[in-house]
NUFIVEX-629458 format. One record per atom (N, C-alpha, C, CB): residue in one letter; x, y, z. Coordinates in steps of 0.05 Angstrom, whole numbers, plus 5000, padded with zeros to 4 digits. Glycine has a CB too. Layout:
aXYZ ...
END
This chain:
m393317454825 m393917264804 m393916984815 m396617324792 l394316954842 l394416684853 l392116634872 l397016644868 q389916774869 q387616734886 q386116494878 q385816974887 s384316404896 s382816164891 s380816194869 s381416074916 s380316444860 s378316494839 s379416444811 s377216764841 l382016354810 l383116294783 l381616064770 l386116224786 p381816044744 p380315834730 p381115554738 p380515874701 a379715374728 a380015104736 a382814994732 a378214944722 v384115084713 v386714964707 v388714994729 v387915084682 p389215244741 p391415264760 p390915134787 p392015534764 l388715194799 l388415104827 l385914944831 l388415334846 l384314914810 l381714794813 l381414534797 l379614974806 l380614574786 l380114404765 l377414374757 l381114164769 p376414484758 p374414424749 p372314514753 p374414264750 r373914474791 r371814664795 r370414714770 r372814914807 h371314724760 h369714784737 h369514534720 h371015014722 s368614304728 s368114054715 s366114074693 s367113864735 s364214234697 s362314264676 s363114444654 s359814364687 s365714494652 s366714684632 s367614544606 s369014834643 f366714294603 f367514164578 f366214304554 f366513874579 p367614304531 p366514444508 p363714344502 p368314404484 a362014524494 a359314454488 a359114314461 a357414694488 t357014144458 t356614024432 t355314224413 t354813764435 w356514274391 w355514464372 w353414324354 w357814584355 s351114444352 s349014314337 s347714524318 s346914204356 p346414434297 p345014624279 p343014784293 p343714474256 r342415014282 r340715204297 r337715134294 r341215474286 h336814994274 h334014924270 h332315174268 h333014754294 n333515394259 n332015644255 n330615734281 n330015614233 s331915674304 s330615744329 s330516034334 s332115614352 k332516184323 k332616474328 k330516624312 k335316584322 s329416494292 s327416624276 s324816654291 s327016484250 r324416494311 r321916514327 r322216734348 r321316254340 s319916854355 s320017054376 s320416914402 s317417224376 p321617054422 p322016924448 p319516824460 p323417124466 r317316974458 r314916894472 r313616654458 r312917124473 s314016624432 s312916394418 s314016134428 s313216424389 c316516144439 c317815894449 c316815824477 c320815934449 l315215994489 l314415944516 l311615834518 l314616194532 v310215794495 v307515694495 v307515404505 v306215714468 q305215324514 q305015054526 q305414844504 q302315014539 e307014644510 e307614434492 e305614204496 e310514334495 e305314034475 e303613814477 e304713614497 e303213674449 p303013514515 p304113324535 p304813064522 p302013274557 d306812934533 d307712674522 d305512464527 d310312584535 r305312264509 r303412054512 r304111894537 r303311874487 a302011804550 a302411654575 a303811394569 a299811604590 v305811334585 v307311084582 v307210944609 v310211134572 e307610684608 e307610524632 e310010604649 e307610224626 p309610674674 p311910754691 p313810524694 p311010854719 e316410594692 e318510394695 e319210354724 e320910464679 r320010114731 r320910064759 r323410224764 r321309764764 e323410374785 e325710544792 e328110374802 e325010754813 p330410404790 p332710244798 p333610324826 p335110274779 p335010154841 p335910224867 p338010444866 p337209974881 p338010624886 p339910854886 p342810754886 p339511034910 r344410894870 r347210824868 r348911024883 r348210804839 r351010934895 r352911104908 r354911204888 r354410954932 v354511454880 v356211564859 v357511814868 v354511614834 s359611894854 s361012134860 s359312374852 s363712154845 t359012564870 t357512814864 t358712954840 t357512994888 q361312964839 q362613114817 q362012974790 q365613134822 l362312704789 l361812564764 l358912594756 l362612274767 n357112594775 n354312634769 n353812904756 n352612594793 r355113104766 r354713374755 r355813384727 r356113584772 w358113264722 w359213264695 w357413124675 w362013134695 s356412884684 s354612734666 s352112894660 s353912464679 r351013024681 r348513184677 r349013414657 r347513284704 a351313544660 a351913764642 a352313674614 a354513904652 r353613444610 r353913334583 r351213264570 r355813094583 s349413154586 s346813084576 s345213324567 s345312924597 i345413534583 i343913784576 i345013884549 i344213994598 r347713884546 r348813994522 r348213824498 r351814024525 s348013554501 s347613384479 s344713354471 s348713104485 g342913474487 g340113474480 g338513244491 g339813484451 r339713064507 r338312834518 r336512924541 r340312614526 r334412764546 r332712824569 r334312764595 r330112654568 i333812924615 i335312894640 i333312884663 i337313124644 d333712684679 d332112674704 d333612484723 d329212564699 w335712594736 w337312444754 w337012554782 w340312454746 p335112444798 p334712544825 p336412404846 p331912524833 a338612264837 a340112094856 a341312254879 a342311954841 l341912514873 l343312664894 l341512874907 l345712804882 r338912844904 r337013024917 r334512874924 r336413274899 k332812984940 k330312844948 k328612804923 k328813014969 k327412574921 k325812494898 k323212654899 k325412194897 t322612784877 t320012924874 t318712814849 t320413224873 a316012834849 a314512734826 a315112914802 a311512724831 p315712804778 p316312974755 p313813114745 p317512804732 p314013344732 p311713484722 p310313314701 p312413754711 p307613334699 p306213164679 p306913234651 p303313194683 s307813474645 s308513544618 s310513774619 s306013634601 p311913824597 p313914044597 p312714324596 p315814014574 a310114344601 a308814604601 a309814784623 a305714574603 p309615044620 p310515224641 p309215164667 p310015514633 p310715184689 p309615114716 p307715334726 p311915084736 p306415284748 p304615494760 p306315734767 p303215384785 s304815964770 s306216214775 s307616214802 s304316444774 s306516054822 s307716044848 s310215884847 s305815934869 p312415974859 p314915824858 p314715574874 p317215994868 p316315364867 p316215114882 p317315154910 p317814894868 s316414984928 s317315004956 s320214934958 s315714824974 e321515034978 e324414994982 e325014694985 e325415145006 a323214554999 a323714275005 a323714104979 a321714165024 s322214194958 s322014034934 s324414074916 s319514104920 v326014274920 v328214324901 v330914304913 v327814584888 r331214344939 r333814364951 r335014084952 r333814484978 p337714064949 p339013794949 p338713664976 p341913824941 s338713404975 s338613255000 s341213265015 s337812964995 v341113285041 v343513305058 v343513055076 v343513565074 a345912955080 a346212715097 a345012775124 a349112625099 g343412585134 g342312615160 g339512735160 g344012785177 e338412805136 e335712925135 e333812725121 e335813195120 g333512495132 g331612305121 g332512155097 g329112455115 t335012185089 t336012035066 t336911755074 t338312185052 e336711575056 e337511305062 e340511285061 e336211105043 g341711135079 g344611095079 g345410905101 g346011365083 d347910825100 d348810635119 d350410765141 d350410425106 g350611035141 g352011175163 g355011185160 g351311045188 e356111105137 e358911115133 e359811395129 e359810935110 d362411445133 d363511715131 d363311815102 d366411725140 d363611645082 d363611735055 d360811815046 d364811535037 e358711775063 e356011855055 e355912155051 e354011775077 s357612305064 s357612595061 s358412675033 s359412725081 e359712495018 e360512564990 e358012604973 e362212344979 l355712494981 l353312514965 l351912784970 l351412294972 m352912944988 m351713214992 m352213384968 m352913345017 e350213534961 e350413714939 e349413994947 e348913614914 g350914194941 g350214464949 g348314594930 g352614634953 k347914854934 k346215004916 k347515034889 k345615284928 a345915004868 a347015004841 a346915284829 a345414814823 i349015354814 i349215594798 i349715524769 i351315794809 y347915584751 y348315524723 y349415774709 y345615444710 m351515744694 m352715954678 m352315884648 m355716004685 v350916054634 v350216004606 v351416214588 v347115984602 s352716124566 s353916314548 s353616214519 s356916354555 d353316404501 d353316334472 d356116344460 d351416514457 g358116394477 g360916394468 g362516184484 g362216674472 t364816264492 t366616074506 t365816034535 t369516164504 g364416224547 g363716214575 g365816334593 g363215934583 w367916444582 w370116554598 w369116784616 w372416654580 t367616964604 t366617194620 t364817104643 t365117384602 a362916924637 a361116834658 a362616694680 a359016644646 e364416514672 e365916354692 e367516534711 e367616154679 h369016714699 h370816884715 h369217084732 h372817034698 s366917184722 s365317364737 s364117224762 s363017484720 v363116984758 v362016834780 v364116764800 v360616584770 n366516674791 n368616604809 n369516854826 n371016494794 a369617084813 a370317324827 a368217394849 a370617564808 a365717354842 a363617404861 a363617204884 a360817404848 l364116954878 l364316744899 l366516794918 l364616474886 g368616944909 g370717014927 g369817174951 g372917164912 q367517304949 q366417464971 q365017284992 q364417664961 f364817024986 f363416845004 f365216615014 f361016724991 e367916665013 e369716455022 e369316385051 e372616545017 h368416575067 h368016515096 h366016295101 h367116765110 c364116255083 c362216035087 c362815805068 c359416125083 l364115855045 l364715635027 l366915445038 l365715745000 v368815565052 v371015405063 v370015205083 v373215585075 d368215295101 d367215125122 d364814955113 d366415295146 r364114965087 r361914815076 r359214895089 r362414515080 i359115145099 i356515235110 i354515275088 i356915495126 c355415375065 c353615415042 c355015305017 c352915715039 p355215045014 p356514924991 p355215014965 p356614624993 v356815054944 v355815144918 v357014974897 v356515444913 n355314894877 n356214754854 n355714924829 n354814474852 t357714974813 t357415134789 t357514954765 t359715344787 h355815024745 h355614874720 h355815074697 h352914714719 l357815034680 l358215214657 l357115084631 l361215284654 f355415224617 f354415134591 f355215344570 f351215104592 s357215274554 s358215464534 s357215384507 s361315464534 g357215574488 g356415514460 g353415464458 g357815274450 v351815574475 v348915544473 v347815754454 v347515584502 e347215664429 e346615844407 e343715834398 e348315794384 d342115644407 d339315634399 d337515624423 d338815384381 m335015714418 m333215744440 m332215474452 m330815904431 d332115274435 d331315004445 d333314904466 d331114804422 r335814934461 r337914854480 r337715024506 r340714874468 l337315274502 l337115454525 l334615384542 l336915744516 m332415314529 m330015244543 m330414994560 m327715204524 e331814804549 e332314554564 e334014604589 e333714344546 i336014784587 i337614854610 i335914994631 i340015024601 i334215174622 i332515324641 i330615124656 i330915534627 k329514934641 k327714734654 k329214574675 k326614544633 q331714494669 q333214344688 q333914524712 q335814234676 a334514784707 a335014964729 a332614994748 a335815244719 a330214984736 a327815004752 a327514754769 a325315034734 k328214524758 k328014274774 k329914274798 k328714034756 e332314384794 e334314374815 e334214624833 e337014354803 g332514814827 g332415064842 g335015214839 g331914994872 a336115214815 a338715344810 a338415634804 a340215204787 l340515784809 l340816064800 l342016054772 l342516234819 l340816204753 l341916204725 l343016474719 l339616124705 l345616474713 l347016724705 l347916684676 l349416784724 y347516884659 y348116854631 y349517094619 y345516794616 t351117034599 t352517234583 t351817164554 t355617234588 l349717274544 l348717224517 l348917484500 l345817114517 a350817484481 a351217724465 a348917784447 a353717694449 d347517574438 d345117614420 d342817734437 d344317344407 p341817964430 p339718094446 p337217924447 p339018364435 d336517784425 d334117614425 d334417384444 d333617514396 m336817264445 m337317044463 m337117134492 m340016904457 a338317374497 a338317474524 a335517534534 a340017734526 e333817654516 e331117714523 e329517454527 e329717884501 y330017264511 y328617004514 y329316874541 y329416814491 a331916884548 a332716774574 a331316914597 a335816794577 k331117174595 k329817334616 k326917254619 k330017634610 q325417234596 q322617174597 q322116884606 q321317224570 a323816694596 a323416414603 a323916364633 a325316244586 c325916504644 c326516474672 c324216584689 c329116624680 k322916794680 k320616894695 k318316684695 k319617154683 v317816564671 v315616374669 v316116134687 v315316294640 w318616034687 w319315794702 w320115844731 w321415644687 g320116094739 g320816154767 g323716114774 g319115994785 v325416154754 v328316114759 v329616384764 v329615974734 p330916414787 p332316664792 p334616694772 p333416684821 s334916934761 s336916964740 s338017254740 s335716904712 a340217284726 a341517544723 a343017544697 a343317614747 d342817764682 d344417804657 d347017944665 d342717974636 i349217804662 i351817914670 i352718114649 i353817694673 l352218064624 l353518214602 l351918474595 l353818044578 r349318454595 r347718674583 r348118944597 r344818604585 p348118964624 p348519234636 p351119364628 p348419214666 i353319204627 i355919314619 i355819394589 i358119114624 t354719224572 t354619284544 t353019534538 t353419044529 e350719564551 e349119804547 e350420054556 e346419764560 a351920034579 a353320274589 a355520354569 a354520214616 i357020164559 i359120224540 i357920334514 i360819984534 a355720214504 a354420314480 a353520604483 a352120134473 t352420664506 t351520944511 t353821134512 t349920954537 h356021044525 h358421214527 h359721264500 h360321084547 l359821054483 l361221084458 l359321184435 l362320814449 g356721154440 g354921234419 g354921034396 g355521504409 v355620784401 v355720584380 v354220334390 v358720504373 a352620214371 a351119974378 a352919734380 a348819924358 p352519554399 p354219304400 p353619124377 p353619164427 s355518954370 s355318774347 s353418544352 s358018664340 g353218454377 g351518224383 g352717964376 g348918254369 i355317954370 i356717714363 i358317614387 i358617754338 p357817374396 p359317274420 p362317254415 p358217004429 r363817304435 r366717274433 r367416984429 r368217394458 g369316934410 g370016664404 g368216514385 g370216504429 a366216664374 a364316534355 a365716454330 a362016724350 a364616254316 a365716164291 a365616394270 a364115924280 g367816424256 g367916634236 g369216894246 g365216694225 a369716914272 a371017144282 a373917164273 a370917144314 p374917394267 p377717414256 p379717334277 p378217704247 l381817194268 l384017114285 l386017334287 l385316844275 t386517444310 t388217674314 t391117574321 t387217854336 a392917774320 a395717704328 a395817624357 a397517954323 e394117734374 e394017664402 e393217364406 e392017844417 y391517274389 y390716994390 y393016804384 y388416934370 f394516864363 f396816694356 f399016724377 f397916774328 k399216954390 k401216984412 k400516804435 k401217284421 r398016774441 r397216594463 r397716304455 r394316634470 i397216234431 i397715954422 i400615894424 i396715914393 e402316074415 e405216034417 e406116004446 e406716264403 a405016174463 a405716164492 a404915894504 a404516394507 i402615794498 i401715544509 i403415314499 i398715484501 d404115314473 d405815104462 d408615104476 d406215144431 f409715344480 f412315364493 f412115264522 f413315654493 t410015344536 t409715264564 t409514964568 t407315414576 i408014834551 i407614544553 i410314404549 i405614444532 k411914504530 k414514374524 k416514424547 k415614474498 q416114634563 q418014704584 q417014604611 q418415004585 d415114424612 d414014344638 d416014164653 d411414194634 d416014194679 d417514014698 d420514004691 d416413734697 g421714234685 g424514254681 g425514154654 g425914094702 a423814104635 a424614014609 a426014234593 a422213914593 k428014164577 k429414344560 k430414594574 k427714424536 p432214564594 p433214794609 p434714994591 p435014704631 q435614904568 q437015094550 q435215314539 q438314934527 n432615274542 n430715474531 n429615664553 n428315334518 l430815654577 l429815814599 l430016114592 l431315754624 d432016184577 d432416464570 d430216584553 d435116504556 h428716404539 h426516494522 h423916524537 h426216304499 a423916444562 a421416464578 a421016744589 a421516264601 h418516834590 h417917084603 h417917054634 h415117184594 i417116814643 i416916754672 i418016474677 i414016784682 v419516444699 v420516184707 v419516134735 v423616164704 l418115914740 l417115844766 l418815614778 l414115754765 v419515644803 v421215444817 v419915364843 v424115564822 g419815104848 g418615014873 g418614714875 g415715114876 v418014604899 v418014314903 v415514204890 v418014244933 s415313944890 s413013804877 s410413874890 s413513504878 r408313914873 r405613974881 r405114244893 r404613764900 t406814434886 t406314714895 t404814874874 t408914854902 g403814744853 g402214874833 g403714994810 g400615084846 k406114894804 k407715014783 k406414974755 k410514884782 t405514734749 t404414684723 t401714824719 t404014384719 p399814804737 p397214944733 p397615244730 p395414894756 l399315364746 l399815654744 l401215714718 l401515754767 s403015544709 s404315594683 s402315594660 s406415374678 i400515404660 i398515394638 i396615634639 i396915134640 y395915714663 y394115944666 y395516194655 y393415994695 l398016234662 l399416474652 l399916454622 l402116504666 a400316214612 a400616174583 a398116264568 a401315884576 q395816214579 q393316294567 q393016594566 q390916174581 k394616734582 k394717024581 k396817134562 k395217134609 g398316944550 g400317024530 g403217024540 g399717294521 y403616924564 y406416914575 y407616644570 y406316974606 k410116644561 k411616404558 k412816334586 k413916424536 v412016104596 v412716024624 v414215764624 v410216014642 a416315754639 a417815504645 a417715444674 a420715514634 n417615194682 n417715134711 n419814924716 n414915034721 v421214964739 v423414794746 v422914674774 v426114954745 p422914414777 p422414294803 p424914304821 p421514004800 i424514334847 i426614324867 i426414044880 i426314544889 v428613884876 v428713614886 v431213584903 v428613404863 m430913494927 m433313464945 m435213254932 m432413374973 g437813334932 g439813164920 g440213194891 g439112884925 v438613374878 v438913424849 v439413724846 v436313334833 d441713784833 d442414064829 d440514194808 d445314084819 l439914444813 l438414604794 l440114644769 l437414864806 p438914674745 p440414714721 p442014974722 p438514714696 k444414964711 k446215204711 k444915434697 k448915134699 t443515374675 t442315594660 t440315764676 t440915484635 l439215644698 l437315794714 l438616034727 l436215604736 f441216014733 f442716224746 f444116414726 f444716114766 e443916344700 e445216504680 e443216694666 e446516324659 i440616644669 i438616814656 i438017054674 i436116654650 n436317224664 n435417464679 n434017364705 n433517644662 q435117424728 q434017324753 q431417454761 q436117364775 e430717684749 e428317824756 e425817684746 e428418104746 k426117494728 k423717354718 k423317084731 k423917324688 i424817024752 i424516774766 i422916814792 i427316654773 f421016644797 f419216664820 f419216394834 f416316744811 g419516404861 g419416164877 g416616114887 g421316184901 l415815864889 l413115794899 l413515624924 l411515634877 t412015694945 t412015544969 t409115494978 t413615684991 i408815345000 i406115275009 i406215185038 i404915054991 n404015205052 n403815105079 n404314795079 n401115165092 p406014695097 p406614405096 p404214225101 p408714345117 v402314315117 v399914155122 v398314125096 v398214275144 i398014345082 i396514335057 i398014175036 i396014625046 l400614205035 l402214045016 l402013745021 l405114135017 q402013675047 q401713385053 q398913285045 q402113345084 t396913445048 t394213365040 t394013325010 t392113575049 i395313504995 i395313484966 i396813234957 i396413734953 r399113184970 r400712954962 r399412694969 r403412974975 k397912684991 k396512444998 k394312384977 k395212465026 a392912594969 a390912564948 a392112474922 a389312824944 r394512584916 r395912504892 r396712204893 r398312684887 a397812124916 a398711854919 a396311654917 a400111814946 k394111744929 k391711574927 k390711544899 k389411684945 s390811754883 s389911744855 s391711564839 s389912024843 l394211524847 l396111354833 l395911064843 l398911454836 g394211014862 g393810734871 g395310664896 g394510554850 f396510854910 f397910794935 f396010834958 f400410984938 g395310604971 g393410614993 g394810715018 g392210344998 s393210745040 s394310845065 s396210645078 s392010905085 e396010385070 e397810185082 e400610205069 e396609905078 m400810335047 m403410355034 m404710625041 m403210335002 r406810615057 r408110855066 r410010965045 r409610805093 s410211225043 s412011345024 s412911615035 s410611384996 n415511675031 n416611925041 n415212165027 n419611935037 y414212115003 y413012324987 y410912485002 y411812214962 s409312345018 s407112485033 s407512485063 s404512365026 e409812395073 e410412405101 e411012685110 e412712205109 m409912775133 m410213045142 m413213125146 m408713095167 d414812945158 d417613005162 d419013065135 d419012775177 h418412895116 h419712935089 h418713195076 h419212695071 v416113245079 v414913495067 v416213735079 v411913495072 r416513745105 r417813975118 r420714005110 r417613955149 e422113775107 e424913785099 e425213895071 e426113505101 e423413815053 e423513925026 e423014225025 e421413775008 l421014315040 l420414595041 l422714765053 l417814645056 e424014655073 e426314795085 e428614805065 e427214655111 y429014595050 y431114585030 y430514795008 y431314305017 a427914815000 a427215024980 a427515304991 a424314974971 n426915345017 n427115605029 n430115695030 n425915615057 k431915505034 k434715575034 k435615675006 k436415325042 i434615544986 i435215624958 i434115904953 i434115424938 f431615954963 f430416224959 f432016434974 f427516224968 t433016364998 t434616555013 t437216624999 t435216445041 q438416424986 q440916464972 q440516634946 q442216204965 n438016664938 n437416814913 n435317024920 n436416624890 p436017234933 p434117434944 p432617584922 p435517634961 t433517574897 t432117704875 t429617554867 t433917754851 w429317304876 w427017144868 w424717204887 w427716844869 p422517324878 p420217364896 p419017084902 p418017544882 v418317044927 v417116794936 v414116834941 v418616684962 i412616664928 i409616684929 i408516444943 i408416724901 g406816484963 g405616254977 g403016184964 g405216325006 k402615924959 k400115824948 k397915854968 k400315534938 c395615964960 c393516024979 c392515774993 c391216174965 s391415815016 s390515585032 s387715495025 s390515655061 f386315655009 f383515575001 f383715414975 f381715824996 l383615144978 l384114964956 l381914754954 l386814834958 t381414674930 t379814434925 t381814214918 t377614474904 v382314024935 v384413834931 v383413604914 v385513724958 n383713634888 n383013414870 n385213384849 n380313464857 d387513494854 d389713464836 d391613244847 d391213724831 
END
C-alpha cells in the first residue's frame, strides 16, 4: 500500500504529470471508418517558407512533457525537439518506411553527448529518458497502475538513473484521429505505446497503426478481457470504465463521501470527528500523511491525519477513539531533510536563509520525539515511508 508504485497523489505526483484530464472532443464519426482506411497516405502539406529556428531555451523537462501532452490532447501540431537531438521532420504525415528509424535519430539527447551547453550542473535537468505512452479511452487508471506495477521490477536501474523513464498518460482518447496523432508523436520520440482500449475497433486500429509507424506497442486490456470472456462465456461490453452515461453505483458515492471527509480532516482539522474516520494517520511534517490520506480516500476509506509537532499536545480525542485504526508514519531522517529542503525552496527560502525546519539536528529531534509517542502507544502500527521517492512535493 505504501510502495513507490502508488499513484501520483501520495508519493509522486505526477510522476504522473501527464495525467491531466483529456480534452473531450466530438467524435467526427471517426469510428465509422475502418481501421485500415485511416492509415492511407495523406496529402502532403503545401510547401511553406521555413521559419528561422529560435534559440534553444533552458526549460524544465517535466514542464515540457506536460505541455507536450496537453498539445497532443488538444489536437495542436507538436514538434518540440528542445530536449532531444534535432532531426529533420518528415516531409508529410504519410506512413514512414518499413525499416524502423535508427536509434540515434529518436533517442533523447544526454548531457555530454554533443549537446550544446555551458557545463553547469543544472544542465543535467535537460536529460530525458525513454518515453512510455499510456493511452486509454477511459480514465487511464488501469493503464497507469499496470505500468507503475511493472516499473517496480526495474527500480534497481531507475533509482540510479541508469535507465531513466518518462511516462505520459493520455486518457479519454475516443476517436481514431486523436489516437493517430499520439501514435505519430510516439514514432517521433521512439516511445513505447501501451494501451487499454475497451472498444475492439479502436484496439485493432492502434495495433495496425503502430505496426505501420514502427512503434513498439502492447495491448494491456485485451488478453485479460478475452480470457475472462472465454471463462464466463459472455462477450465483453466494449464500454470503457468511467465513460459518459455509465451508471453511478453506491460504491462511487461512497468514494466521493470518503474524499470529502478526508479533505476536511487534513492536518489535524476538526479533531472531534476522528471517531468517524476509518483510518487515522499520525506523523511529523512531510512524512506523506496528506498524499496517503487522499489515496486511501479514493479507495473509499475515510481518513484523518494528525501532525506531530514538538511542544504541541496531540488532541485528547485521538486517545479516546479506537486505537486499532491509528497508524504512525516515520521516515529516514536523510530523506526527510531532502524533502523539507525541496519544500522550503518551493516556498522561496533560498540556501542562504537558515531554518530549523530542514536542519538535520532538528529533523532527528522531531523523529525521536515522534518515536517516543509511538513507543507509548504500542497498539499503533508504525509504517516507514519508502526510500524510493521523487522529491517534488
